[in-house]
C-alpha positions, 0 to 999 in steps of 0.5 A: 500499500502507496500511502499519497498526501493532498494539498493542504486546503490552505495550500489549495486556495493559494494556487485554486485561480477559483478562489480568493486568498485575503492578506491582512495587513496594516499603515497608519492605525488602517487595515489594509486585507490585498484580495487575490483571485476571484470575488462570487457567491463562493467568495465573498461568504469569507470578506463577510466574515473576516470583515464583520469579525474586524468591526468587531475587534475595534478596527472600522478603517479598512483600505481594500486593495484589488490590486491582483482581483481578477473578477468581483461578481454581483456577489462580490459588489453586495459584500463590498456596498455592506463592509463600507455601511459597515465600516461606516455606521461603526464610526469608520470607513473604507476604501478600495485601492488598484482597480484590476481593469476588468474590476474597474468596469463592473464597478463602473457599469454599477455606479459603485465607483460614484458612491464608493471611495475609489483611489489609484494606489493604496498608499492613496486609500490609507491616507483619504481614512486617517 
């Protein structure tokens, strides 16, 4: 009998183009969530849970760095809008940075670029929240 191993869920998520990876960092007391992959119906609950956990922990200023976000569905847009509303009602705010062309198109078609704080870079987005 030969033993085989399968990839761990964490390594699978990082290597699968169908999933989203969230990396958290902090700049000037602002939480930066770097999103990579696809934000859709399957992955959006993890982002929503992450934002809820941040708010519960007292972090109410969040930048969503979308430099490597390949796709955002309507479910993803709902999470972005919901997060922005929750963060604002907790006394903070949300800003979006470095949108990819695909995500920019979705923001423009939906009108989100008119109602959400969108910036060309993370530094500008952080500055808008401080």
